[in-house]
FIKEKOL-900973 format. One record per residue (C-alpha): residue number from 1; residue in three letters; y, z, x. Coordinates in nm, 2 decimals. Layout:
N
{resi:NUM; resn:ALA; Y:Y; Z:Z; X:X}
...
***
This chain:
317
{resi:1; resn:TYR; Y:3.95; Z:-0.69; X:-6.25}
{resi:2; resn:ALA; Y:4.00; Z:-0.32; X:-6.24}
{resi:3; resn:LEU; Y:4.11; Z:-0.05; X:-6.48}
{resi:4; resn:ASN; Y:4.36; Z:0.09; X:-6.23}
{resi:5; resn:HIS; Y:4.52; Z:0.01; X:-5.90}
{resi:6; resn:ALA; Y:4.24; Z:0.14; X:-5.68}
{resi:7; resn:PRO; Y:4.22; Z:-0.21; X:-5.51}
{resi:8; resn:LEU; Y:4.59; Z:-0.17; X:-5.41}
{resi:9; resn:THR; Y:4.54; Z:0.17; X:-5.24}
{resi:10; resn:ALA; Y:4.21; Z:0.05; X:-5.09}
{resi:11; resn:SER; Y:4.39; Z:-0.24; X:-4.92}
{resi:12; resn:TYR; Y:4.61; Z:0.02; X:-4.73}
{resi:13; resn:LEU; Y:4.31; Z:0.24; X:-4.64}
{resi:14; resn:HIS; Y:4.01; Z:0.01; X:-4.57}
{resi:15; resn:SER; Y:4.05; Z:0.01; X:-4.19}
{resi:16; resn:GLU; Y:4.03; Z:0.39; X:-4.18}
{resi:17; resn:SER; Y:3.71; Z:0.42; X:-4.39}
{resi:18; resn:PRO; Y:3.50; Z:0.10; X:-4.34}
{resi:19; resn:ASP; Y:3.18; Z:0.27; X:-4.47}
{resi:20; resn:ASP; Y:3.34; Z:0.41; X:-4.79}
{resi:21; resn:PHE; Y:3.25; Z:0.17; X:-5.07}
{resi:22; resn:TYR; Y:3.52; Z:0.32; X:-5.29}
{resi:23; resn:LEU; Y:3.78; Z:0.19; X:-5.04}
{resi:24; resn:ARG; Y:3.63; Z:-0.14; X:-4.96}
{resi:25; resn:SER; Y:3.89; Z:-0.42; X:-4.96}
{resi:26; resn:THR; Y:3.86; Z:-0.77; X:-4.82}
{resi:27; resn:ILE; Y:4.23; Z:-0.83; X:-4.88}
{resi:28; resn:THR; Y:4.51; Z:-0.70; X:-4.66}
{resi:29; resn:SER; Y:4.78; Z:-0.48; X:-4.81}
{resi:30; resn:SER; Y:5.04; Z:-0.75; X:-4.77}
{resi:31; resn:LYS; Y:4.84; Z:-1.00; X:-4.97}
{resi:32; resn:MET; Y:4.76; Z:-0.74; X:-5.23}
{resi:33; resn:VAL; Y:5.12; Z:-0.64; X:-5.27}
{resi:34; resn:LYS; Y:5.23; Z:-1.01; X:-5.30}
{resi:35; resn:SER; Y:4.97; Z:-1.06; X:-5.57}
{resi:36; resn:LEU; Y:5.08; Z:-0.75; X:-5.76}
{resi:37; resn:LYS; Y:5.45; Z:-0.86; X:-5.74}
{resi:38; resn:ARG; Y:5.36; Z:-1.20; X:-5.88}
{resi:39; resn:GLU; Y:5.18; Z:-1.03; X:-6.17}
{resi:40; resn:ILE; Y:5.49; Z:-0.80; X:-6.23}
{resi:41; resn:GLU; Y:5.73; Z:-1.08; X:-6.23}
{resi:42; resn:ALA; Y:5.51; Z:-1.30; X:-6.46}
{resi:43; resn:SER; Y:5.48; Z:-1.01; X:-6.71}
{resi:44; resn:GLY; Y:5.85; Z:-0.99; X:-6.77}
{resi:45; resn:ALA; Y:5.81; Z:-0.61; X:-6.81}
{resi:46; resn:GLU; Y:6.11; Z:-0.39; X:-6.73}
{resi:47; resn:THR; Y:5.89; Z:-0.09; X:-6.64}
{resi:48; resn:VAL; Y:5.55; Z:-0.11; X:-6.46}
{resi:49; resn:ILE; Y:5.31; Z:0.18; X:-6.39}
{resi:50; resn:ILE; Y:5.11; Z:0.18; X:-6.07}
{resi:51; resn:SER; Y:4.83; Z:0.43; X:-6.09}
{resi:52; resn:SER; Y:4.54; Z:0.53; X:-5.86}
{resi:53; resn:GLU; Y:4.39; Z:0.87; X:-5.78}
{resi:54; resn:HIS; Y:4.39; Z:0.77; X:-5.41}
{resi:55; resn:LEU; Y:4.77; Z:0.78; X:-5.40}
{resi:56; resn:SER; Y:4.76; Z:1.16; X:-5.40}
{resi:57; resn:SER; Y:4.42; Z:1.22; X:-5.25}
{resi:58; resn:ARG; Y:4.42; Z:0.98; X:-4.96}
{resi:59; resn:PHE; Y:4.78; Z:0.87; X:-4.88}
{resi:60; resn:ARG; Y:4.97; Z:1.05; X:-4.60}
{resi:61; resn:ALA; Y:5.31; Z:0.99; X:-4.44}
{resi:62; resn:PRO; Y:5.24; Z:0.65; X:-4.28}
{resi:63; resn:LYS; Y:5.08; Z:0.50; X:-4.59}
{resi:64; resn:ILE; Y:5.35; Z:0.65; X:-4.83}
{resi:65; resn:GLU; Y:5.62; Z:0.51; X:-4.60}
{resi:66; resn:LYS; Y:5.46; Z:0.17; X:-4.61}
{resi:67; resn:LEU; Y:5.42; Z:0.18; X:-4.98}
{resi:68; resn:ALA; Y:5.79; Z:0.26; X:-5.03}
{resi:69; resn:GLU; Y:5.89; Z:-0.02; X:-4.79}
{resi:70; resn:ASP; Y:5.67; Z:-0.27; X:-4.97}
{resi:71; resn:PHE; Y:5.82; Z:-0.19; X:-5.31}
{resi:72; resn:SER; Y:6.18; Z:-0.12; X:-5.19}
{resi:73; resn:GLU; Y:6.33; Z:-0.40; X:-5.40}
{resi:74; resn:TYR; Y:6.23; Z:-0.21; X:-5.71}
{resi:75; resn:ASP; Y:6.38; Z:0.11; X:-5.85}
{resi:76; resn:CYS; Y:6.08; Z:0.33; X:-5.79}
{resi:77; resn:HIS; Y:6.01; Z:0.67; X:-5.93}
{resi:78; resn:VAL; Y:5.71; Z:0.90; X:-5.84}
{resi:79; resn:VAL; Y:5.57; Z:1.09; X:-6.13}
{resi:80; resn:ILE; Y:5.35; Z:1.39; X:-6.04}
{resi:81; resn:ALA; Y:5.15; Z:1.59; X:-6.29}
{resi:82; resn:LEU; Y:5.04; Z:1.93; X:-6.14}
{resi:83; resn:ARG; Y:4.71; Z:2.07; X:-6.25}
{resi:84; resn:ASP; Y:4.64; Z:2.43; X:-6.18}
{resi:85; resn:HIS; Y:4.47; Z:2.47; X:-5.84}
{resi:86; resn:LEU; Y:4.15; Z:2.62; X:-5.95}
{resi:87; resn:SER; Y:4.06; Z:2.38; X:-6.23}
{resi:88; resn:ARG; Y:4.16; Z:2.09; X:-6.01}
{resi:89; resn:LEU; Y:3.93; Z:2.21; X:-5.74}
{resi:90; resn:PHE; Y:3.64; Z:2.23; X:-5.99}
{resi:91; resn:SER; Y:3.73; Z:1.89; X:-6.14}
{resi:92; resn:SER; Y:3.75; Z:1.72; X:-5.80}
{resi:93; resn:TYR; Y:3.42; Z:1.87; X:-5.69}
{resi:94; resn:SER; Y:3.24; Z:1.73; X:-6.00}
{resi:95; resn:THR; Y:3.40; Z:1.39; X:-5.92}
{resi:96; resn:HIS; Y:3.28; Z:1.43; X:-5.56}
{resi:97; resn:VAL; Y:2.92; Z:1.49; X:-5.67}
{resi:98; resn:MET; Y:2.94; Z:1.21; X:-5.93}
{resi:99; resn:SER; Y:3.04; Z:0.98; X:-5.64}
{resi:100; resn:GLY; Y:2.71; Z:1.07; X:-5.46}
{resi:101; resn:SER; Y:2.78; Z:1.38; X:-5.26}
{resi:102; resn:ASP; Y:2.51; Z:1.66; X:-5.22}
{resi:103; resn:GLN; Y:2.75; Z:1.92; X:-5.09}
{resi:104; resn:THR; Y:2.75; Z:2.27; X:-5.26}
{resi:105; resn:LEU; Y:3.07; Z:2.40; X:-5.41}
{resi:106; resn:ASP; Y:3.11; Z:2.64; X:-5.12}
{resi:107; resn:GLU; Y:3.07; Z:2.36; X:-4.86}
{resi:108; resn:TYR; Y:3.32; Z:2.14; X:-5.05}
{resi:109; resn:ALA; Y:3.57; Z:2.43; X:-5.08}
{resi:110; resn:GLU; Y:3.54; Z:2.50; X:-4.71}
{resi:111; resn:SER; Y:3.64; Z:2.14; X:-4.62}
{resi:112; resn:ILE; Y:3.91; Z:2.10; X:-4.88}
{resi:113; resn:LEU; Y:4.08; Z:2.43; X:-4.79}
{resi:114; resn:LEU; Y:4.11; Z:2.36; X:-4.42}
{resi:115; resn:PRO; Y:4.47; Z:2.42; X:-4.30}
{resi:116; resn:ASP; Y:4.52; Z:2.04; X:-4.21}
{resi:117; resn:ASN; Y:4.38; Z:1.93; X:-4.55}
{resi:118; resn:LEU; Y:4.67; Z:1.87; X:-4.80}
{resi:119; resn:TYR; Y:4.46; Z:1.80; X:-5.10}
{resi:120; resn:MET; Y:4.52; Z:2.14; X:-5.26}
{resi:121; resn:ARG; Y:4.86; Z:2.20; X:-5.10}
{resi:122; resn:TYR; Y:5.11; Z:2.06; X:-5.36}
{resi:123; resn:ALA; Y:5.44; Z:2.15; X:-5.19}
{resi:124; resn:ASP; Y:5.33; Z:1.97; X:-4.86}
{resi:125; resn:THR; Y:5.22; Z:1.67; X:-5.06}
{resi:126; resn:ILE; Y:5.53; Z:1.64; X:-5.27}
{resi:127; resn:ARG; Y:5.75; Z:1.67; X:-4.96}
{resi:128; resn:LEU; Y:5.58; Z:1.36; X:-4.82}
{resi:129; resn:TRP; Y:5.67; Z:1.16; X:-5.13}
{resi:130; resn:GLU; Y:6.03; Z:1.30; X:-5.13}
{resi:131; resn:ALA; Y:6.08; Z:1.19; X:-4.77}
{resi:132; resn:SER; Y:5.98; Z:0.82; X:-4.85}
{resi:133; resn:PHE; Y:6.11; Z:0.77; X:-5.20}
{resi:134; resn:GLY; Y:6.40; Z:1.02; X:-5.22}
{resi:135; resn:ARG; Y:6.41; Z:1.37; X:-5.37}
{resi:136; resn:ASP; Y:6.60; Z:1.24; X:-5.68}
{resi:137; resn:ASN; Y:6.32; Z:0.98; X:-5.75}
{resi:138; resn:VAL; Y:6.04; Z:1.24; X:-5.77}
{resi:139; resn:ILE; Y:5.95; Z:1.37; X:-6.11}
{resi:140; resn:VAL; Y:5.72; Z:1.68; X:-6.12}
{resi:141; resn:PHE; Y:5.58; Z:1.85; X:-6.43}
{resi:142; resn:ASP; Y:5.32; Z:2.10; X:-6.52}
{resi:143; resn:TYR; Y:4.99; Z:1.95; X:-6.65}
{resi:144; resn:ASN; Y:4.88; Z:2.12; X:-6.97}
{resi:145; resn:GLU; Y:4.51; Z:2.07; X:-7.05}
{resi:146; resn:ALA; Y:4.58; Z:2.14; X:-7.42}
{resi:147; resn:SER; Y:4.80; Z:1.83; X:-7.45}
{resi:148; resn:ASP; Y:4.75; Z:1.46; X:-7.36}
{resi:149; resn:VAL; Y:4.85; Z:1.41; X:-7.00}
{resi:150; resn:ILE; Y:4.89; Z:1.04; X:-7.05}
{resi:151; resn:SER; Y:5.14; Z:1.09; X:-7.32}
{resi:152; resn:SER; Y:5.32; Z:1.34; X:-7.10}
{resi:153; resn:ILE; Y:5.35; Z:1.09; X:-6.82}
{resi:154; resn:LEU; Y:5.47; Z:0.82; X:-7.06}
{resi:155; resn:SER; Y:5.74; Z:1.05; X:-7.20}
{resi:156; resn:LYS; Y:5.87; Z:1.12; X:-6.85}
{resi:157; resn:ILE; Y:5.94; Z:0.75; X:-6.79}
{resi:158; resn:GLY; Y:6.06; Z:0.66; X:-7.13}
{resi:159; resn:LEU; Y:5.75; Z:0.48; X:-7.25}
{resi:160; resn:LEU; Y:5.62; Z:0.72; X:-7.51}
{resi:161; resn:HIS; Y:5.59; Z:0.44; X:-7.77}
{resi:162; resn:LEU; Y:5.29; Z:0.31; X:-7.57}
{resi:163; resn:ARG; Y:5.08; Z:0.60; X:-7.66}
{resi:164; resn:ASN; Y:4.99; Z:0.43; X:-7.99}
{resi:165; resn:LYS; Y:4.82; Z:0.15; X:-7.79}
{resi:166; resn:LEU; Y:4.59; Z:0.39; X:-7.61}
{resi:167; resn:THR; Y:4.22; Z:0.41; X:-7.71}
{resi:168; resn:ASP; Y:3.96; Z:0.68; X:-7.65}
{resi:169; resn:GLU; Y:3.84; Z:0.47; X:-7.36}
{resi:170; resn:HIS; Y:4.16; Z:0.56; X:-7.17}
{resi:171; resn:LYS; Y:4.09; Z:0.93; X:-7.21}
{resi:172; resn:SER; Y:3.71; Z:0.94; X:-7.15}
{resi:173; resn:ASN; Y:3.71; Z:1.08; X:-6.80}
{resi:174; resn:ALA; Y:3.63; Z:1.44; X:-6.89}
{resi:175; resn:SER; Y:3.54; Z:1.68; X:-6.61}
{resi:176; resn:LEU; Y:3.17; Z:1.78; X:-6.58}
{resi:177; resn:ASP; Y:3.07; Z:2.14; X:-6.62}
{resi:178; resn:ALA; Y:2.88; Z:2.35; X:-6.36}
{resi:179; resn:ASN; Y:2.53; Z:2.27; X:-6.49}
{resi:180; resn:VAL; Y:2.58; Z:1.90; X:-6.51}
{resi:181; resn:THR; Y:2.74; Z:1.88; X:-6.17}
{resi:182; resn:GLU; Y:2.46; Z:2.09; X:-6.01}
{resi:183; resn:ALA; Y:2.19; Z:1.88; X:-6.17}
{resi:184; resn:LEU; Y:2.36; Z:1.56; X:-6.04}
{resi:185; resn:ARG; Y:2.38; Z:1.72; X:-5.69}
{resi:186; resn:LEU; Y:2.01; Z:1.78; X:-5.69}
{resi:187; resn:ILE; Y:1.95; Z:1.42; X:-5.80}
{resi:188; resn:ASN; Y:2.17; Z:1.30; X:-5.52}
{resi:189; resn:ILE; Y:1.95; Z:1.50; X:-5.27}
{resi:190; resn:ALA; Y:1.64; Z:1.34; X:-5.42}
{resi:191; resn:ASN; Y:1.78; Z:0.99; X:-5.39}
{resi:192; resn:ARG; Y:1.95; Z:1.03; X:-5.06}
{resi:193; resn:SER; Y:1.90; Z:0.73; X:-4.83}
{resi:194; resn:GLU; Y:1.76; Z:0.79; X:-4.49}
{resi:195; resn:ARG; Y:1.90; Z:0.47; X:-4.36}
{resi:196; resn:SER; Y:2.24; Z:0.44; X:-4.19}
{resi:197; resn:ASN; Y:2.30; Z:0.08; X:-4.32}
{resi:198; resn:PHE; Y:2.33; Z:0.18; X:-4.68}
{resi:199; resn:SER; Y:2.39; Z:-0.15; X:-4.87}
{resi:200; resn:TYR; Y:2.65; Z:-0.22; X:-5.14}
{resi:201; resn:ILE; Y:2.38; Z:-0.31; X:-5.39}
{resi:202; resn:GLU; Y:2.22; Z:0.03; X:-5.33}
{resi:203; resn:PHE; Y:2.56; Z:0.19; X:-5.40}
{resi:204; resn:ILE; Y:2.59; Z:0.00; X:-5.73}
{resi:205; resn:LYS; Y:2.23; Z:0.09; X:-5.83}
{resi:206; resn:LEU; Y:2.28; Z:0.46; X:-5.77}
{resi:207; resn:ASN; Y:2.62; Z:0.47; X:-5.94}
{resi:208; resn:TYR; Y:2.47; Z:0.31; X:-6.25}
{resi:209; resn:VAL; Y:2.18; Z:0.56; X:-6.25}
{resi:210; resn:ARG; Y:2.42; Z:0.86; X:-6.21}
{resi:211; resn:SER; Y:2.64; Z:0.74; X:-6.50}
{resi:212; resn:VAL; Y:2.33; Z:0.72; X:-6.73}
{resi:213; resn:LEU; Y:2.21; Z:1.06; X:-6.61}
{resi:214; resn:LYS; Y:2.56; Z:1.21; X:-6.66}
{resi:215; resn:LYS; Y:2.57; Z:1.12; X:-7.02}
{resi:216; resn:LYS; Y:2.22; Z:1.26; X:-7.08}
{resi:217; resn:LEU; Y:2.29; Z:1.58; X:-6.89}
{resi:218; resn:GLN; Y:2.62; Z:1.63; X:-7.08}
{resi:219; resn:GLN; Y:2.43; Z:1.61; X:-7.41}
{resi:220; resn:LYS; Y:2.19; Z:1.89; X:-7.30}
{resi:221; resn:SER; Y:2.43; Z:2.11; X:-7.11}
{resi:222; resn:ASN; Y:2.54; Z:2.45; X:-7.24}
{resi:223; resn:CYS; Y:2.90; Z:2.40; X:-7.11}
{resi:224; resn:SER; Y:2.86; Z:2.65; X:-6.83}
{resi:225; resn:HIS; Y:3.16; Z:2.78; X:-6.64}
{resi:226; resn:TRP; Y:3.24; Z:2.77; X:-6.27}
{resi:227; resn:SER; Y:3.27; Z:3.05; X:-6.03}
{resi:228; resn:LEU; Y:3.43; Z:3.03; X:-5.68}
{resi:229; resn:ARG; Y:3.33; Z:3.29; X:-5.44}
{resi:230; resn:GLN; Y:3.53; Z:3.48; X:-5.18}
{resi:231; resn:PRO; Y:3.68; Z:3.40; X:-4.93}
{resi:232; resn:TYR; Y:3.75; Z:3.06; X:-5.08}
{resi:233; resn:LEU; Y:3.90; Z:3.20; X:-5.40}
{resi:234; resn:LYS; Y:4.14; Z:3.41; X:-5.20}
{resi:235; resn:GLN; Y:4.24; Z:3.11; X:-4.99}
{resi:236; resn:LEU; Y:4.31; Z:2.91; X:-5.30}
{resi:237; resn:LEU; Y:4.51; Z:3.19; X:-5.46}
{resi:238; resn:ASP; Y:4.72; Z:3.22; X:-5.15}
{resi:239; resn:ILE; Y:4.79; Z:2.84; X:-5.15}
{resi:240; resn:ALA; Y:4.87; Z:2.85; X:-5.52}
{resi:241; resn:LYS; Y:5.12; Z:3.14; X:-5.48}
{resi:242; resn:ASP; Y:5.30; Z:2.96; X:-5.20}
{resi:243; resn:ASP; Y:5.32; Z:2.64; X:-5.40}
{resi:244; resn:ALA; Y:5.44; Z:2.82; X:-5.71}
{resi:245; resn:LEU; Y:5.72; Z:2.99; X:-5.51}
{resi:246; resn:TRP; Y:5.83; Z:2.65; X:-5.36}
{resi:247; resn:LEU; Y:5.82; Z:2.47; X:-5.70}
{resi:248; resn:ALA; Y:6.02; Z:2.75; X:-5.86}
{resi:249; resn:LYS; Y:6.29; Z:2.71; X:-5.59}
{resi:250; resn:ASN; Y:6.30; Z:2.33; X:-5.57}
{resi:251; resn:TYR; Y:6.21; Z:2.22; X:-5.92}
{resi:252; resn:SER; Y:6.29; Z:2.52; X:-6.13}
{resi:253; resn:MET; Y:5.93; Z:2.54; X:-6.24}
{resi:254; resn:PRO; Y:5.84; Z:2.90; X:-6.31}
{resi:255; resn:VAL; Y:5.47; Z:2.83; X:-6.37}
{resi:256; resn:SER; Y:5.16; Z:3.00; X:-6.25}
{resi:257; resn:LEU; Y:4.95; Z:2.74; X:-6.08}
{resi:258; resn:ILE; Y:4.63; Z:2.95; X:-6.14}
{resi:259; resn:LYS; Y:4.60; Z:2.97; X:-6.51}
{resi:260; resn:SER; Y:4.42; Z:3.26; X:-6.68}
{resi:261; resn:GLU; Y:4.17; Z:3.02; X:-6.85}
{resi:262; resn:SER; Y:4.06; Z:2.89; X:-6.51}
{resi:263; resn:LEU; Y:3.93; Z:3.24; X:-6.42}
{resi:264; resn:PRO; Y:3.63; Z:3.34; X:-6.64}
{resi:265; resn:LEU; Y:3.63; Z:3.70; X:-6.75}
{resi:266; resn:ALA; Y:3.28; Z:3.75; X:-6.64}
{resi:267; resn:ALA; Y:3.16; Z:3.53; X:-6.35}
{resi:268; resn:PRO; Y:2.85; Z:3.34; X:-6.44}
{resi:269; resn:GLU; Y:2.55; Z:3.30; X:-6.20}
{resi:270; resn:GLU; Y:2.65; Z:3.05; X:-5.93}
{resi:271; resn:PHE; Y:2.58; Z:2.71; X:-6.08}
{resi:272; resn:GLN; Y:2.30; Z:2.86; X:-6.30}
{resi:273; resn:GLU; Y:2.06; Z:2.69; X:-6.06}
{resi:274; resn:ASP; Y:1.74; Z:2.73; X:-6.26}
{resi:275; resn:VAL; Y:1.90; Z:2.56; X:-6.57}
{resi:276; resn:ALA; Y:2.04; Z:2.28; X:-6.36}
{resi:277; resn:LYS; Y:1.71; Z:2.21; X:-6.19}
{resi:278; resn:LEU; Y:1.54; Z:2.21; X:-6.53}
{resi:279; resn:LEU; Y:1.79; Z:1.96; X:-6.66}
{resi:280; resn:ALA; Y:1.75; Z:1.74; X:-6.36}
{resi:281; resn:LYS; Y:1.37; Z:1.76; X:-6.39}
{resi:282; resn:ILE; Y:1.36; Z:1.67; X:-6.76}
{resi:283; resn:LEU; Y:1.59; Z:1.37; X:-6.71}
{resi:284; resn:THR; Y:1.42; Z:1.23; X:-6.40}
{resi:285; resn:GLN; Y:1.08; Z:1.26; X:-6.56}
{resi:286; resn:THR; Y:1.22; Z:1.09; X:-6.87}
{resi:287; resn:ILE; Y:1.32; Z:0.79; X:-6.66}
{resi:288; resn:CYS; Y:1.05; Z:0.78; X:-6.39}
{resi:289; resn:ALA; Y:0.73; Z:0.95; X:-6.51}
{resi:290; resn:ARG; Y:0.54; Z:0.65; X:-6.63}
{resi:291; resn:TRP; Y:0.61; Z:0.43; X:-6.33}
{resi:292; resn:THR; Y:0.59; Z:0.65; X:-6.03}
{resi:293; resn:LEU; Y:0.24; Z:0.52; X:-5.96}
{resi:294; resn:TYR; Y:0.38; Z:0.18; X:-5.92}
{resi:295; resn:ARG; Y:0.64; Z:0.30; X:-5.67}
{resi:296; resn:PHE; Y:0.93; Z:0.13; X:-5.85}
{resi:297; resn:ASN; Y:1.25; Z:0.16; X:-5.65}
{resi:298; resn:MET; Y:1.57; Z:0.30; X:-5.80}
{resi:299; resn:PHE; Y:1.69; Z:-0.04; X:-5.93}
{resi:300; resn:SER; Y:1.36; Z:-0.11; X:-6.11}
{resi:301; resn:ARG; Y:1.37; Z:0.23; X:-6.27}
{resi:302; resn:ALA; Y:1.73; Z:0.19; X:-6.38}
{resi:303; resn:ALA; Y:1.67; Z:-0.16; X:-6.52}
{resi:304; resn:LEU; Y:1.35; Z:-0.05; X:-6.70}
{resi:305; resn:PHE; Y:1.54; Z:0.25; X:-6.85}
{resi:306; resn:PHE; Y:1.82; Z:0.01; X:-6.96}
{resi:307; resn:ILE; Y:1.57; Z:-0.21; X:-7.14}
{resi:308; resn:LEU; Y:1.40; Z:0.08; X:-7.31}
{resi:309; resn:GLU; Y:1.74; Z:0.21; X:-7.43}
{resi:310; resn:LYS; Y:1.80; Z:-0.13; X:-7.58}
{resi:311; resn:LEU; Y:1.46; Z:-0.14; X:-7.75}
{resi:312; resn:ARG; Y:1.52; Z:0.21; X:-7.90}
{resi:313; resn:SER; Y:1.86; Z:0.09; X:-8.03}
{resi:314; resn:ILE; Y:1.70; Z:-0.21; X:-8.19}
{resi:315; resn:ARG; Y:1.42; Z:0.00; X:-8.34}
{resi:316; resn:ARG; Y:1.68; Z:0.24; X:-8.49}
{resi:317; resn:ARG; Y:1.85; Z:-0.05; X:-8.66}
***
């Protein structure tokens, strides 16, 4: 029922983050693994790809070791596509905001660059996977934004012919720019729940509204660029330098993990806040203005907006 294996990773992590709806799982990891193995065997496929962003962002030694143990009967290889540190930081921040956070870029950078946080530390993360799956079973390559990363992964595991079956839907998760992300952050602040018992239905409502707003904002955005301030930029550059040296030594990868295109020649205004607020104001007014007097909750506004969109579509036809 999912487009990836997030439910599998969630089954390993649910006890650690009971309030995180993205990691909600009512099924234990043992049952989830058994279910996936039945699916694998029934498919008759010789090669199976298991993919979830939480494998790299959330798994640490105990979970990686358990994953390796659970799939030890298979010949497992770990494929790691390395994106340059700075563009990955910006991309993960936009995803963080799209998931409901109202942290600023500086606040996010401060937390993600802490010494005990491995999220941006590639060498430390790769070593964990080497320890559990074996150095010879780890494939690392440089992610090139100019090419199709999905095709790159398929080529590394001998399944390049599958690229012809991919559609645009498989490649639609484009990163948001600075304006869109800041506008969504402001909207998250405006819709922040004061209650501690935030319900799952509220989570679904807000996710739907954010997805609608994201599309509208992207249409109006001027493709603004990011700018990371000191001292966070220096911290990230130091991490990237250490990772590049380790990768050159251990994987013969003479790559710069801070690419020149990630650093704008002239730093723009931080988030272009006035533009972002204007975008947020325009879009929230578009959805809410007529019905604020009736105090519609977020679900009512979202449902009404959805109906209006359908009516506009019918009228156009």
